[in-house]
N, C-alpha and C positions, 0 to 999 in steps of 0.2 A: 494653464493646465494642458498637459500633453493629451494627445488624441486618445490613447488607450485608457488614460485616467478618466476622461470624459465618458467613454463607452462603459468602463467598469462602473462608474458612479451611476450611470443610467440603468445598467442591468441590475445593480444592487437595489436601486430605488424601486424598479419595477417588480423585482422579486419580493421585496419587503412589503409592498402594497398588495401583492397578490395578483397584480395585472399580468405577471409573467411567472411561469412555473417551469420547473425542471422538465425538459422534453419539448417545450414550446419552441417554435421557430422565431428568430429575430425578424424584424421587418426587412424589406429589401435594402440593398446597399444604398440605393438612391434615397429612399425614404429616411433611413437612419442618418445618413449624412446631412440631409436637410434638417432633421429634428435636432441634431447635435451641433449643427452649423460648423461642420468640418468638411474638408475636401474629401473626395472619394479615395484618393491615394493615401491620405492620412488615416482614413477609416480602415482601409485594407491592412495597413501596417498595424493598427490597433487590434484588429480582429486576429491577426497572426500572433500577437503577443498573448491575447486572451486564450487562444487555442493552445499555445504552449503551456499556459498556466492551468489548463484543464477546465476552464470556465465555459468554453463553447466547443462545438465540433462542426467543422464545415465539410460538406460533401458536395460533389459535383453531380451533374446529371439532372434527371427529371423524376417526378413522383413525390409522394409524401415524405420520403426519407431524405430528400435532397435539400440543399440550403444550409443555413447556419442554425444549429440547435443548441439551446442552453443545456449544459451537462453539469454533473457534480463529480468531479475527479480531483479533489484537493490534493490527493497523494501524488499526483503528477507534478504539481508545482513544488511540493515539499521535496520530492525526490530530486528534481532539477536543482533546487537550491543546495541540497546536501551534496550532490555530485560536484557542484562548483566549489563548495567549501572543502571537500575532500581533495579535490584537484589542487587547491592552493595550500594544502596542509594546515589550513586554519582549524579544521576539525580532523581528528585522527580516528583510525578504526577502533582504537581502544575506547574512545569517547562514545562511539556508536554502541559498542559492547555494554558499556555502563548504562546507557539509556535503555537499551533492550532489557537489561536486568530489572530496571525500575518499572518499565511499562508492563512487561509480561508477568512479573511476579505480582504486581498490583492487580492485573486483570485476573489472575488465578485466585488471589485473596478475596476478590469481590465477585467471583463468578456465581451465576445462578444456575443450578443443575436443571431447572425447568426452562431456562432461557437459551440454552445452547442448541446449535444445529449439530447434534451428535452423529446423525446419519451421514451428513456431509463430511464430517471429520473422519468417520469410519471408512467412507469411500476413498478418501485421500490416503489413509493408512494402507488400504488394500492395494492401491496402485504403487505405493512405496515398498510394499512387501514383495512385489514382483522382482525377482533377482535379475531380470533382464532390463530393468529400468536404468537408462544411462544416468551418469552422475548429474549432468545438467538438468535433466527432467526431474530427478529425485529432489534436487535442491529447490526447484520451483514448486514442487508439491509440498516440500517441507515448509517453505515460506507460506504457502496458502493454508496449510494445516494450522500453523501458529496464529495467523490472522483469524481464521475461522473460529478456533476455540476461544480466542480473546473476546469475541463478540458476546459471549455469555455474560460478560461483566456489564453489558448494557450501556457502555460509553463509546459511541461511534468515533470519537476523536482519538481514543487509544488505538483502535484498530486502524484508523487512517494513518496515524503516526508510525505504527508498526509496519504497515504496508509500504510507506515511503522510505523508511529506514532500510528495509530489506531490498527494495528496488534499487536504492542508491549504492548498495554494496554487493549487488548480484555478481558482477564481474570479478570483484576481489574474492568473494566467497568461493566462486567456482575455481579460480586459480589456486587458492589455498587447498581446496579439496582434491584437486588433481595432483597436487604436490605431495599428498600424504603417501607414506610408504606402503600402507596396507589399508586401502579403502574398504575392502570386504569386511575386515574386522570392525572398522569404524561404523559402517552402515548397519551392520548387525546390531551394534550397541544402540545406535540412534533409533532403529526400529523398536527395540525393546523399550527404550525411554519414552518414545511417543505413545506407545500403547499404555504404559503406566500412567502417564500424564492424563490421557483421555479417561482411563478408568477412574482416577481420583476425582476428576472434574464431574464425571457422570454421577458418581455416588455422593457428591456434595462435600467431599473432604477437602476444603479449601486450603487448610494448612499443609496437608500432604502434597497437594497439587502445586502450591507455590514453591515448596522446597524442591520438588522434582523438576520444576521448570528452572529454578535457580541452578541446580546441579547440572542440568542438561545444557544450559547456555554456557555456564562457566567451563564445563568439561570440554565442550567442543572448541571454545575459544582458546583454552590453554593448549589443546592438541594442535591447533592450526596456527598458533601465534608465532611459532619459530619458522 
């Protein structure tokens, strides 16, 4: 078994048993190496792998926030895997578009009007409504808005997958947006569509919200596909 697999198995077992929780510190490097019977150098390599996967976060210095802490950032690992797949052309951007349609329309169809953080979504829309917001910032806010409203469906895996998908195509999305001949017209339409989606979700009209999301994603994809 490779060192990072041994560490991952240990962390998984500790989390499953309740002996370790998100936010807890891992034992010291020396103690963990002795427990798992791996060398310090192999352990460090394993910890770097786990940090890249979003399982842990290592910080230097002193104090309660230093050391290696167990985290929960599965979207980091998913985005990394998707980036590699896109780079090898095994997965194309059209595939990401199709998956987005599936995930986001499902989330709208299963949303709970009493379970959404609509105030947070509204704050994001206000920031996007600012005409001085740069394209890059707008797109980041746009991504956060879609993830935020999807949480009303009560399925954290959906939101995690959406977050990973959007992170993996962020550079591509920015490049396509910057290439549009009339960004001002596009962003005006996107703002209007975002408000309509939020209104439908808030009033519990799932069918309307799902159709608005479908049109929104499809329209922007078709506009930027060429």
